N, C-alpha and C positions, 0 to 999 in steps of 0.2 A: 915311713912318713914321707921320706924324700920322693919315693916312687909315686905316692898318692898325689903330692902337690904337682909333680911333673904331669901326671895324667889330667888333673884338673885344669892346669894351664893349657894343655893341648886342646881340651874340650872348649874352653872359653875362646881360644884363638879361632878354632874351626867355626863356632857359632857366629863370631864377629865377621868372619869372611863371608859366610852364607848370607847374613843380614845385609852386608854391603852390596853383594851381588843382586839380591832381590830389590833393594832400593834403587840401584842404578838401572835395573831393567824396567821398573815401573815409571820412571820419570818421563820417558817419551810418550807413554800411553796417557798419562795425566795431561801432558802438554797438548796432545792431540785432542783429547776431550774438551779441554778449555778452549782450544782454537776452534773446535767444531761449534761449541756453544756461542762463541763470539761471532762466527760466520752466520749462524742461524739468527743471532740477534740483529746483525747488520743486513740480512737478506731482505729483499722486497717482499711485502706481503701481498698475495694476489687478492684482489677485491673487485667488486662491481660497483658502479656508481650511477646516480640519477641526478638530473638537473631539477633544482627547485623552480617553481613556476607560479605565476599569478593567475588565479582562476576564481570563479564563483563556486562556492561550496554549499550544496544543499544539506540541510540538517534533517535527519529522519529519526523517528521513534519506531522501534521494532516491537512487534507483538505476535501472538499466535491466535488464530481465529478459526471459525467454522463457517463454511458456506451454508446458506439457508435460502430456500426458495422464497421469493418475495410474496407469493400467494400460493397456498396449497388447498385444494378442494377435494373432498371425498364425495364422489357422485353416488347418491343413494336413491333408491326408488321411493316415490312418495305415495304410491298406490300399490295394492296387491294385484298380481296377475302373472301370466306366463309370458316369458320373453320370446317375442317373435323373431327378433334379429339383433345381432351385435354389429354395429356399423363402424367400428374402429379397429385398428391393429395395435397390438401392444407396442409401446415405444413410439407411437405416431405423434407428429406435431399436429395439433388441432387448433382451430380458431374459435373465438367466442361465437356461439350459435350453431356450431356444427352438430349434426345428428350423431349421437353416440349409441343409442339403443331404442328399441320399439317394444312396448308391452301391449298385449292383446287388449284392444279398446272396446270390445263388443259390449260388455256389461255397462261401461260408462257412457257409451253412445246411446244405449237403451234408456239409461236414466235421464240423459239430456232430452231425448225425444219425449219421454213421459212428462218432464217438466214443461216442455214447449206446448204439449197437448193440453195440460192442465191450465196453462195460461189462456189458451184459446177458448176453453170452456168457460172460464171465469170472465173473459172479455165479452162473450156472448150474453151471459147472464147480466153483466153490468149494462150492456147496451139495452136490453129489455127493461131492466129496472129504471133506467133513465127515461125511457119512453113513457113508462107508466107514471113516473113522477111528473112528467110534463103534462100528461092528460089530467091527472088529479089536480094539478095546480091551475090549469085553465078552467076546469069546472068550478072551482072555488069551494069555499067552506059551506055554501048553502045546499049543495048536492052531495059532496063527499065530506065526510067528517074530518076535522082537522087532525084528529089522532091518526087517521089512515094516511094522510099526507105526510105527517111527521115520521110514521113508521116506514113509509116508502123512501123518504129522504135518508133515513138511517141505513136502509138496505143498500142504497147507492153508495154511501160512504163505506160501508162494510166491504162491498165488492171492489171498490177502488183500492182499499188497503190490501185486499187479497191479490190484486194484480201486482202490487209491489212485492208481496211475498213470492209470487210466481217468478218475478224478475230475479229476485235473489236466488231462488232455487235453480233457475236456468244458469246464472253466473257460476254458482257452485258446481253444477254439473259440467259446465264447460271447463272449469278449472281442473276437475278430476280427469276429464277427458284429455286435456292438454298434458297432464302428467304422464300419460302413456307414451308420449314422445319425449325422450330424454335428450336434451341439448347440452352442449358444453357451456358451462357458466363463464369460462374465461379461456383465453389463448394460452397454450402450454403444451406439455408433453405428457402423454398417457403412460401409466405404469403397467404392471401386470394385472390383467382383469381378474376379478374375484368371483365371477359367475359366468356360466356358459349359456349359450343359446338353448332355449327349450325348457329351462328351469323355471319353477314357480318362485317368485320373489314376493317379499312383503315389505311394508314400509319400515318395519323394525329391523330389517337385515343390515349387515355390516356395510354393504355398498356394492357397487358394480366396478368402479375403477377410481384410482387417485390421479388427479391432474396437478402437475406442478408447473409454475411459471418460472422458466429458466432464463429468459431474456426480458428485462434485466434480472440480475440475481443479487442477493445481499450477502454480506459477510459480517458476522458478529465477532468482535475480538476485544481483548482487554489490554489496558496499559496501567502502569503504576500510578497511584493517586498523586504522587509528587509531580507528575507531568501535566496535571490538570490545568494549571495556569497557562502553560505554553500552548496546550491544545485549544483552550478557549480564545487565546489571543490570535491564533492562526485562523480559527473558525470565524472570528469577527471580521476578518479581511475577505471572507468568501469561503466556499467549501474547499478544504485542503485536498490536494491530490493524494490518492491512496493507491499503493501498488500491492497486488496479490502475487506472492512468490511461491515457487515450488518448495518441496521438502528440503532441498539443499540450500535454499535461500539465495540462489544465484540467478535463476531465470524468472523473468517477469511474466506471469500468466495473463494478467489483465490489469488495466489501469482504470480506476474509478474515482469517486469523490466521497468524502466523509459526509454523512447525512445527519446522524443523531449522536449526541453525547448523553448518556443516561443521566437521570436527574438525582442519582444518589450513588455514593461509594459503597462497595461491598466491604463491610467492616471485617468480615472473616478473612478476607484475602488482601485487603488494602488496595484493591484495584477498581478501576472505573470501566464500565462496559461502553463500547462504541459500535456504531453500525455504519458500514460503508456500502455503496451501491456500485455495481459494475455492469457494463453493457453485456458482457459475456457473449460477444458475437460469434466466437468460434467454439463455444461450449467448453472452454478450458476449466471452468468451475462447475462443480456438481453438488447438489444438496447433500449435506453431511460430510463433505470433504474437509480435512484439516489443511490449512494453508498458513504460511507465514505472511504477515502483513507489515508493510512499511509506510508510515504516515509522514508526509512532508510538512513540517511545521515552520521552517524558516530557511533563508539562504544568506550565507555570509558573502558579501560582495567584495570581489577583488582582494583576496587574501593570499598569503604565501602558503603553498601546498607542497609537501614532500611525501614520498612513499612511507607508509607506516613502518616497514622494517628498518628504516634509517633511524628511527627514534629508539635510543637506548636509555636504560635506567641504571643509575648507580647510587652510591651512598649519599651523594650531594644533589640528587634529582635527575631530571631528564637531560640528555645531551645527544649530540650527533657528531660524527667525524666529517669535517669539511675538507675537501681537497684543496691544497694550496699549490703554489708554483713548485716546480722541480719534483713533482709526484710525491709530495709529502702531505700528511694529514694533520689537522689541528682539532683538538677536542673543544667543541663549542657548546656551552650550556644554552638551553632553549626553553621556551614556555609553549606548551601545547594548549591551544584553545579548544580544539575539537578533533576527534580521531575516530576513524572507521577501521575496518579490517584491512583496507588497502591504502588509504590516504590519511594524512594528518595535517591539520591547519596550525601553522606556527605564528604566534603573535609576537614573539621576541626571539632574537638569536640567529635567525636565518633570513636572508634576502633572496630575491629571485635570481640574483647573479651567482649564487653559490651552487656547488655540486656536492652532494653528500654520498657517503658510502652506504650501500644497502646490504652487502654480504661480506663475509670474511672477517668477522670481529674477533675471532678466537685469539689471534696473535697481534691484534692491533693495539696501539698505544698512541698517546699524544706525541706528535713529531715523527712517527714511523714513516719509513719509505714504503710506497705501495707500487704495485704493477697492475695495470688495467688490461683486460682482454684485448687482443689485436683488433677485433671488430668493434671495440667500444668507440662510439662517435665522439669526436672532439668537442670540447665545450664551445658554445656559441661565442663568436667574437663580438665585442661590444659594438653595437650599432650595425650588426650584420644584416638585419632586416627591419622593416618598420615595426613588425610585431615585437621583436626583441627590444627595440628602442622604446616602444611604448611600455613594455613590461618594466624596463629599467626606470623609466620616468615615474611609473606608478609606485614602484618600490621606494624610490627616493622621497616621494611626496606623500607617502601613505599617512604619516602622522599629521601632516598639514591638511590633508583632505578630511580626516576625521575631525580636526579642530575647527576648520573654517567652512567646510562644505558638507557637513553631516546631513543637512536638510535639503540639499540641492538634488535635483533630478539626476539619476545615474546615467548620464549620457556624456559622450566625450566633449561635445561643445559646451555643455553646461558646466562641467568640471573645469575646463580650460578657462572659461569666463570667470568662474569663482576664484581660481588661483591668480589670474591676472588682476582681479580686483583687490586681492590681499598680498600683492607682491612685496610690499615693504615689511610684512610680518612673517614671511616664509622663512623656513630654516635654510641654512647655508647649503645643505645637501640638495634640497629641492631647487634652490636658485641655480646651483651649478648644473644640475641635470637639465633644467629648463634652458639655460644658456647654451649648453652643448646641443640640445635639440634644435634650437633656433639656428645655431651655426651650421649644423649638418643640413638643415633644410635650405639655408642660403647657398651652401656649396652645391647641393643637388640642383637647385634652380640655375646657378651659374653654369654648371656642367651641361645641363640640358640646353641652355641657350647657346652655348658655344658650339655644341654639336649641330 
């Protein structure tokens, strides 16, 4: 038993020594890791930034549509006959009245000549009947029976009516003869011809060629019925501008105007059909082509705009990181009034004097230190240029402009006069900005006069 306890004691001592060695060896590693985490925590986060600005922001509604020729005509033969010539090339631009094809006119010319000859015969008979009637009338009822005179007068009337029938026959023959010369009913572009020269055609045939009017061209598109009120409000001010975009939605193919809003909503899809017209001067649009459509319905005047990537969303709503002094950022809650893929309109939380972070959010937090690229332009100095001073002035007086000058013409002189008329009621920020603007202008005038 004594030997057993001695061995057990030796094992316990050995295990304690080994545990102490392992613990002492791990302390520096843990300290290094903790120090590394602290260094990462304190290291500057590389980001890029953009300056907020004051600008007019157009509001668009996006839809998908199909280009459609404003007029499409299938040119069909109106008489039977053999085609003598085809006078157009496939894909040719033709004008209204241009010769397209010629049908053999021999039969129809003969019918016209026959009708003309028939009229000449009836005219000769009418002339003779009138002369007889004149003789009978001069001789009187004592020599010529009254019945004979009445019969002769009826014959004259009959031949007079026959002349009118002949005139109608001649007009009909001329019409059929004119149908042998096929003219373009409108200006446009010819398609692939459906019949070749020398073939026999009939009035019931499918046609000779299809002509489509490409300049101008129409685009039919749909938008959600929820936007109907906004569309009608824009249309009441005049035909809204409409852009036709390529498949990627980036390049503007052509710009036109909205022409028609359909008179009913499609209940199966909950959309409203619209029709816009485009000049299509460069033939960027083609009948049957699918295009993206952008309808301009309104413009937000002089609002704060920042890049869309700067707008972040969290549990408490939208926010942005605003760059403070000493290269630190502050988390700023904001309200987005309107947003596109590239830009966002901020109604509250950001002013035109702020710079916001646009990339590098993974390790960013409120109060974090940041580093900007070496080629990052510095923020504009207050009052560095007239444009910057005007932007600062608009930002400081934005609320006052909405309050007192909402119905005033959007020009610099009109806004200035409106603010001056309401000086006593302006906010302190607007008064301060106005005073600084006046002082800067005075210093500039004094400087120029001194020079």
